C-alpha positions as CSV (number, residue, x, y, z in Angstrom):
1,M,1.1,12.8,27.7
2,I,-0.8,11.8,24.6
3,K,0.4,12.7,21.1
4,T,-1.7,12.1,18.0
5,V,0.5,11.8,15.0
6,K,-0.3,12.0,11.3
7,F,2.1,11.0,8.5
8,G,1.6,12.2,4.9
9,G,1.9,10.2,1.8
10,S,5.5,11.3,1.0
11,S,6.6,9.8,4.4
12,L,5.2,6.4,3.4
13,A,6.2,6.2,-0.3
14,T,8.9,3.6,0.1
15,A,10.1,0.9,2.5
16,E,13.2,3.0,3.3
17,R,11.0,5.9,4.4
18,Y,8.9,3.6,6.5
19,Y,12.0,2.9,8.6
20,K,12.4,6.6,9.2
21,V,8.7,6.8,10.3
22,A,9.2,3.8,12.7
23,E,12.3,5.5,14.2
24,T,10.3,8.7,14.8
25,V,7.3,6.9,16.3
26,L,9.1,4.4,18.5
27,S,11.5,7.0,19.8
28,D,8.7,8.6,21.8
29,K,6.3,6.5,23.8
30,D,3.8,9.3,23.9
31,R,3.1,9.0,20.2
32,K,0.1,6.8,20.7
33,F,-2.3,7.2,17.8
34,I,-0.9,7.3,14.3
35,I,-3.0,8.5,11.3
36,V,-1.7,7.8,7.8
37,S,-2.4,8.9,4.3
38,A,-2.1,6.7,1.2
39,F,1.4,6.0,-0.2
40,G,2.7,9.2,-1.9
41,K,5.2,9.9,-4.6
42,R,8.6,8.3,-4.6
43,F,10.0,10.9,-6.9
44,S,8.8,14.1,-8.6
45,D,7.3,12.5,-11.7
46,D,5.8,9.6,-9.8
47,E,2.1,9.0,-9.2
48,K,0.3,9.0,-5.9
49,I,-1.7,5.9,-5.0
50,T,-4.8,8.1,-4.7
51,D,-4.4,9.2,-8.4
52,M,-3.9,5.5,-9.4
53,L,-7.1,4.7,-7.5
54,Y,-9.1,7.2,-9.6
55,R,-7.9,5.2,-12.6
56,V,-8.9,2.0,-10.9
57,Y,-12.5,3.3,-10.5
58,D,-12.7,4.5,-14.2
59,C,-11.3,1.1,-15.5
60,V,-13.8,-0.9,-13.5
61,K,-16.6,1.4,-14.4
62,N,-15.7,0.9,-18.1
63,G,-15.8,-2.9,-17.8
64,Q,-12.3,-3.9,-16.8
65,S,-12.0,-6.6,-14.1
66,V,-11.4,-5.5,-10.6
67,E,-8.3,-7.7,-10.4
68,K,-6.6,-6.2,-13.4
69,A,-7.6,-2.6,-12.5
70,Y,-5.9,-2.8,-9.1
71,G,-2.8,-4.3,-10.7
72,A,-0.5,-1.3,-10.4
73,V,-1.7,-0.4,-6.9
74,F,-1.1,-4.0,-5.6
75,T,2.4,-4.0,-7.2
76,R,3.4,-0.9,-5.3
77,T,2.0,-2.3,-2.1
78,A,3.8,-5.6,-2.6
79,E,7.1,-3.8,-3.2
80,I,6.8,-2.0,0.1
81,V,5.7,-5.1,2.0
82,R,8.6,-7.1,0.7
83,G,11.0,-4.2,1.5
84,L,9.8,-4.2,5.1
85,K,10.0,-8.0,5.3
86,L,6.4,-8.2,6.7
87,N,4.6,-11.5,7.2
88,I,1.4,-10.4,5.3
89,D,-0.4,-12.9,3.1
90,L,-0.7,-10.6,0.1
91,T,-2.9,-13.0,-1.9
92,D,-5.5,-13.1,0.8
93,F,-5.1,-9.3,1.5
94,F,-5.6,-8.4,-2.2
95,D,-8.4,-10.9,-2.7
96,K,-10.4,-9.3,0.2
97,I,-10.0,-5.8,-1.3
98,E,-11.2,-7.1,-4.7
99,R,-14.2,-8.8,-3.2
100,E,-15.2,-5.8,-1.1
101,T,-14.8,-3.5,-4.1
102,E,-17.1,-5.6,-6.2
103,K,-19.6,-5.6,-3.3
104,N,-19.3,-1.8,-2.5
105,F,-18.3,-0.3,-5.8
106,T,-18.4,3.5,-5.4
107,L,-15.7,6.1,-6.1
108,D,-15.4,6.8,-2.3
109,F,-14.9,3.2,-1.5
110,V,-12.2,2.7,-4.1
111,L,-10.3,5.9,-3.1
112,S,-10.5,4.9,0.6
113,R,-8.5,1.7,-0.1
114,G,-5.3,3.8,-0.4
115,E,-5.4,4.8,3.3
116,Y,-6.7,1.4,4.3
117,I,-3.8,-0.3,2.7
118,S,-1.2,2.1,4.1
119,A,-2.7,1.8,7.6
120,R,-2.7,-2.0,7.5
121,V,1.0,-2.0,6.4
122,T,2.0,0.6,9.0
123,A,0.2,-1.2,11.8
124,E,1.9,-4.5,10.9
125,F,5.3,-2.8,10.7
126,L,5.0,-1.0,14.0
127,K,3.2,-3.9,15.7
128,F,0.4,-1.5,16.8
129,D,-3.3,-2.2,16.7
130,F,-5.1,-1.4,13.5
131,I,-8.4,0.5,13.9
132,D,-10.5,0.8,10.8
133,A,-11.7,4.4,10.3
134,K,-15.1,3.2,9.3
135,D,-15.7,1.9,12.8
136,I,-15.0,5.3,14.5
137,I,-15.5,8.1,11.9
138,K,-19.2,8.4,11.1
139,F,-21.1,10.3,8.5
140,N,-24.9,11.0,8.3
141,D,-26.7,9.4,5.4
142,D,-26.8,12.8,3.6
143,G,-23.0,12.8,3.5
144,T,-22.3,15.3,6.3
145,Y,-19.8,14.5,9.0
146,N,-21.3,13.3,12.3
147,G,-18.8,14.8,14.8
148,E,-20.6,14.1,18.0
149,F,-21.1,10.4,17.3
150,S,-17.6,10.0,15.9
151,E,-16.0,11.5,19.0
152,F,-18.1,9.2,21.2
153,L,-16.9,6.2,19.2
154,I,-13.3,7.3,19.1
155,R,-13.1,7.9,22.9
156,N,-14.7,4.5,23.6
157,T,-12.7,2.5,21.1
158,L,-9.3,4.0,21.9
159,S,-9.6,4.3,25.7
160,G,-8.4,0.8,26.2
161,I,-5.7,0.7,23.5
162,E,-2.1,1.6,24.1
163,R,-1.1,2.4,20.6
164,A,-2.9,2.2,17.3
165,V,-2.7,3.0,13.6
166,I,-5.8,4.6,11.9
167,P,-6.3,5.3,8.2
168,G,-7.2,8.9,7.5
169,F,-9.5,10.4,4.8
170,Y,-12.6,8.2,5.2
171,G,-15.4,6.9,7.5
172,E,-18.8,5.3,7.1
173,T,-22.4,6.4,7.0
174,A,-25.1,5.0,9.3
175,G,-26.2,2.8,6.3
176,G,-22.7,1.2,6.1
177,V,-21.5,3.2,3.0
178,I,-17.9,4.3,2.9
179,K,-17.6,8.1,2.6
180,T,-14.5,10.3,2.2
181,F,-13.7,13.8,3.5
182,G,-12.2,15.0,0.2
183,R,-8.8,16.7,-0.2
184,G,-6.9,17.0,3.0
185,G,-9.1,14.5,4.6
186,S,-6.3,12.7,6.5
187,D,-5.2,16.0,8.1
188,F,-8.8,16.5,9.2
189,T,-9.0,12.9,10.6
190,G,-5.9,13.6,12.6
191,S,-7.5,16.6,14.2
192,V,-10.7,14.7,14.9
193,I,-8.7,11.9,16.7
194,A,-6.6,14.5,18.6
195,G,-9.7,16.3,19.8
196,A,-11.6,13.2,20.8
197,V,-8.8,11.7,22.9
198,K,-7.8,15.1,24.3
199,A,-4.3,14.9,23.0
200,D,-1.7,17.2,24.4
201,I,-0.4,17.9,20.9
202,Y,-1.2,16.9,17.3
203,E,2.0,16.3,15.3
204,N,1.6,16.4,11.5
205,F,4.6,15.0,9.7
206,T,5.2,16.0,6.1
207,D,8.3,16.5,3.8
208,V,9.1,20.0,4.9
209,S,10.2,21.4,8.3
210,G,7.1,23.5,8.9
211,I,5.2,26.3,7.1
212,F,7.3,28.8,5.1
213,A,6.7,32.5,5.6
214,C,6.9,32.8,1.8
215,D,7.1,30.5,-1.1
216,P,10.8,29.6,-1.2
217,K,10.6,29.6,-5.0
218,I,9.9,33.3,-4.8
219,A,11.9,34.3,-1.8
220,F,15.0,32.1,-1.4
221,D,15.6,33.4,2.1
222,A,12.1,32.4,3.3
223,E,12.1,31.2,6.8
224,I,9.9,28.7,8.7
225,I,7.2,30.3,10.8
226,K,7.7,29.3,14.4
227,R,4.1,29.9,15.6
228,M,0.9,31.1,14.1
229,P,-2.8,31.2,15.2
230,F,-5.4,29.0,13.7
231,S,-7.2,31.9,11.9
232,A,-4.0,33.1,10.1
233,F,-3.1,29.5,9.3
234,R,-6.5,29.1,7.5
235,R,-5.9,32.2,5.5
236,L,-2.3,31.2,4.5
237,S,-3.5,27.7,3.5
238,E,-6.5,29.0,1.7
239,F,-4.5,31.5,-0.3
240,G,-1.4,29.6,-1.3
241,A,0.5,27.8,1.4
242,S,-0.4,24.1,0.8
243,V,1.3,22.1,3.6
244,L,-2.0,21.3,5.4
245,H,-5.6,21.8,4.3
246,P,-7.2,24.9,5.8
247,D,-10.1,22.9,7.3
248,S,-7.7,20.6,9.3
249,V,-7.8,23.0,12.3
250,L,-11.6,23.1,12.6
251,P,-12.1,20.1,14.9
252,L,-9.6,21.7,17.3
253,K,-10.7,25.4,17.2
254,N,-12.5,25.2,20.6
255,T,-9.7,23.2,22.3
256,D,-6.3,23.9,23.8
257,I,-4.6,21.5,21.3
258,S,-2.0,22.9,19.0
259,I,-0.8,21.3,15.7
260,N,3.0,20.9,15.3
261,V,3.9,20.7,11.6
262,K,7.1,18.7,11.3
263,N,9.5,17.0,8.8
264,T,9.6,13.2,8.7
265,F,13.1,13.4,7.4
266,R,14.4,16.0,9.9
267,P,12.3,15.2,13.0
268,E,14.8,17.1,15.2
269,D,13.6,20.4,13.6
270,K,11.0,22.2,15.7
271,G,8.7,22.9,12.8
272,T,5.7,25.3,13.0
273,F,3.2,25.3,15.9
274,V,-0.3,26.2,14.8
275,I,-2.0,27.4,18.0
276,P,-5.7,28.0,18.8
277,D,-6.6,31.7,18.7
278,N,-7.5,31.8,22.3
279,K,-4.0,30.6,23.3
280,F,-2.1,32.8,21.0
281,N,-2.2,36.0,23.1
282,D,1.2,35.3,24.6
283,Y,2.9,35.2,21.2
284,K,3.8,37.8,18.5
285,I,2.5,37.4,15.0
286,E,5.3,36.7,12.5
287,T,5.3,38.1,9.0
288,A,4.3,35.8,6.2
289,V,3.2,36.5,2.6
290,T,1.3,34.3,0.2
291,A,-0.8,34.7,-2.9
292,K,-3.5,33.0,-5.0
293,S,-4.5,33.6,-8.6
294,G,-8.0,33.3,-10.2
295,V,-9.5,36.5,-8.7
296,G,-12.2,38.4,-10.5
297,E,-13.7,41.8,-9.7
298,I,-17.0,43.5,-10.6
299,T,-18.0,47.2,-10.0
300,I,-21.7,48.0,-10.4
301,L,-22.8,51.6,-10.7
302,K,-26.5,52.2,-9.9
303,Y,-27.6,55.7,-9.0
304,N,-29.9,55.8,-6.0
305,K,-29.6,52.1,-5.4
306,T,-31.2,50.6,-2.3
307,E,-30.1,48.1,0.3
308,K,-32.4,45.5,-1.2
309,Y,-30.8,46.0,-4.6
310,D,-27.3,45.3,-3.0
311,K,-28.7,42.3,-1.2
312,N,-30.3,40.8,-4.3
313,L,-27.0,41.3,-6.3
314,L,-24.9,39.8,-3.5
315,D,-27.2,36.8,-3.2
316,Y,-26.8,36.1,-6.9
317,I,-23.0,36.5,-6.8
318,C,-22.7,34.4,-3.7
319,G,-24.5,31.6,-5.5
320,K,-21.9,31.6,-8.2
321,V,-18.5,32.3,-6.7
322,S,-16.6,32.5,-3.4
323,I,-16.6,36.2,-2.3
324,I,-13.4,37.8,-1.0
325,N,-14.5,41.3,-0.2
326,V,-17.4,43.7,-0.7
327,S,-17.3,47.5,-0.6
328,S,-20.4,49.7,-1.1
329,S,-21.2,53.4,-1.4
330,A,-24.3,55.3,-2.3
331,D,-24.1,54.5,-6.0
332,R,-21.4,51.9,-6.3
333,L,-20.9,48.2,-5.3
334,T,-17.5,46.5,-5.8
335,V,-17.2,42.8,-5.3
336,S,-14.0,40.7,-5.4
337,F,-14.1,37.0,-5.6
338,F,-12.5,33.8,-6.7
339,G,-13.8,33.0,-10.2
340,S,-14.4,34.6,-13.6
341,A,-16.1,38.0,-13.8
342,G,-17.2,38.0,-17.4
343,E,-20.3,35.8,-17.3
344,I,-21.5,37.3,-14.0
345,A,-21.1,40.8,-15.3
346,E,-23.1,40.0,-18.4
347,Y,-26.0,38.5,-16.3
348,I,-26.0,41.5,-14.0
349,Y,-26.2,43.9,-16.9
350,E,-29.1,42.0,-18.4
351,N,-31.1,41.3,-15.3
352,Y,-30.4,44.1,-12.7
353,V,-30.5,47.2,-14.9
354,P,-27.4,48.9,-13.6
355,D,-26.2,52.2,-15.0
356,S,-22.9,50.5,-15.8
357,V,-20.9,47.3,-15.0
358,N,-17.1,47.0,-15.1
359,S,-15.5,43.7,-14.8
360,R,-11.9,42.5,-14.5
361,D,-10.3,39.0,-14.5
362,S,-6.7,37.8,-14.2
363,L,-6.2,39.2,-10.7
364,A,-4.5,37.8,-7.7
365,L,-5.1,38.1,-4.0
366,I,-2.1,38.6,-1.7
367,Y,-2.4,37.8,2.0
368,V,0.1,39.4,4.4
369,M,0.1,38.0,7.9
370,C,1.5,40.7,10.1
371,V,1.1,42.8,13.3
372,E,-0.7,46.1,13.1
373,A,-2.0,45.3,9.6
374,E,-4.1,48.4,9.2
375,A,-1.2,50.7,10.1
376,K,0.8,49.1,7.3
377,I,-1.6,49.7,4.4
378,S,0.0,53.0,3.3
379,E,3.5,51.6,3.8
380,I,3.0,48.5,1.7
381,Y,1.0,50.5,-0.9
382,G,4.0,52.7,-1.3
383,I,6.4,49.8,-1.7
384,L,4.2,48.4,-4.5
385,Q,3.8,51.7,-6.3
386,S,7.6,52.2,-6.3
387,R,7.8,49.0,-8.3
388,N,5.0,50.1,-10.7
389,I,2.6,47.6,-9.3
390,S,-1.0,48.8,-9.4
391,V,-3.1,48.0,-6.4
392,R,-6.7,47.2,-7.2
393,N,-7.9,46.9,-3.7
394,V,-6.5,46.7,-0.2
395,F,-8.3,45.8,3.1
396,C,-7.7,44.2,6.4
397,R,-9.6,42.1,8.9
398,K,-8.5,41.9,12.5
399,E,-9.8,38.4,12.9
400,D,-7.6,37.2,10.1
401,Y,-4.4,38.7,11.6
402,G,-3.4,40.4,8.4
403,L,-3.8,42.5,5.2
404,F,-5.3,41.6,1.9
405,I,-4.2,43.1,-1.4
406,I,-5.5,42.6,-4.9
407,V,-3.2,43.1,-7.9
408,A,-2.9,42.0,-11.5
409,D,-2.0,38.3,-11.7
410,S,1.0,39.3,-13.8
411,D,2.3,41.4,-10.9
412,K,1.7,38.7,-8.2
413,T,5.2,37.2,-7.9
414,E,7.0,40.6,-7.9
415,A,4.5,41.9,-5.3
416,V,5.0,39.0,-3.0
417,K,8.7,39.2,-3.3
418,A,8.7,43.0,-2.7
419,I,6.5,42.8,0.4
420,Y,8.4,39.9,2.0
421,A,11.7,41.5,1.4
422,F,10.5,44.8,2.9
423,E,9.1,43.1,6.0
424,R,12.2,40.9,6.4
425,K,14.4,44.0,6.7
426,K,12.4,45.2,9.7
427,I,12.8,41.9,11.7
């Protein structure tokens, strides 16, 4: 069996936490390929290494020496290395990073040093091989990810290696320039590695025991979801649940590989299994509720409008915001989206000659993952009405395994709480 394993920054924030990571990895010989994030927060008000590296870039850009700019990052690293009693020549290690930064000074290169440092430390501590992500994760020169070439390199590089540590988050272009994936990049790297080596499972360790069915700050009795399909996971992540980045499942969508979200500090907990849609048929959808603010809505009234009129309007709106839903009738077009409605409404009024335009901001989108979503519309609508919560729009999409509701942002928390409480009673 092959397990690809990713550890988030909170798992690697201190030397003490490293011992827990080592215990987890070394307790299972099938945990072969370890992907790591940069060192995370040690406590709630602490700073992540990645945030510190943004400051490093700004300082160097504004004329500060590379050595001085990296000072706080190197101090944190040295603290962990000493705590783990590792035989690393830190002077040489840090000097090399400084020289390479001067030679390859870009924001992406500086940010990538967080994962590079943590992977080097992790590999030394576990006594595993270190594989630099730049040698196996490739981007095209235009910055797009080259999946086919990366998978070829990963398979060929790792085929003869028993166990290895790989930094997440970054790779390299054909021209030798370091490029990062952006937010959630280490989760994505883990999926890429898992898919390329045909892993049996991709374990993603974080600081919670899986994905909650509701924000525990809103619903104190929120439970961990046992299983969920990729599509529903993407919606939950996109609209509020932030354990993993929604794009982290994309490299595995056409495979049989599931992601097991687990807790570094409670590895015995089963966690949440995120399962490819084509393998989920044997399981029942569990109920989950999440929400996201920042929704705007525009309703355009245009008597005797044409399909071309709708298309031109939607092309314009698509170029400005991320559309959530569109509903159209003979004379009316309503569009919900993430973003501000005011400026868009003003432009439409001036350039598309509608009979009227109504816009609304300060809305929120609620996503309810549930079975038989369409049949529950009237039920949930009634629950919200009984609490004087006005529903702006409600719709469902079968491929997303759930129901979408738009309410005023001021009603978001109460609506989530009411829906989750109602659904919990039926379990």
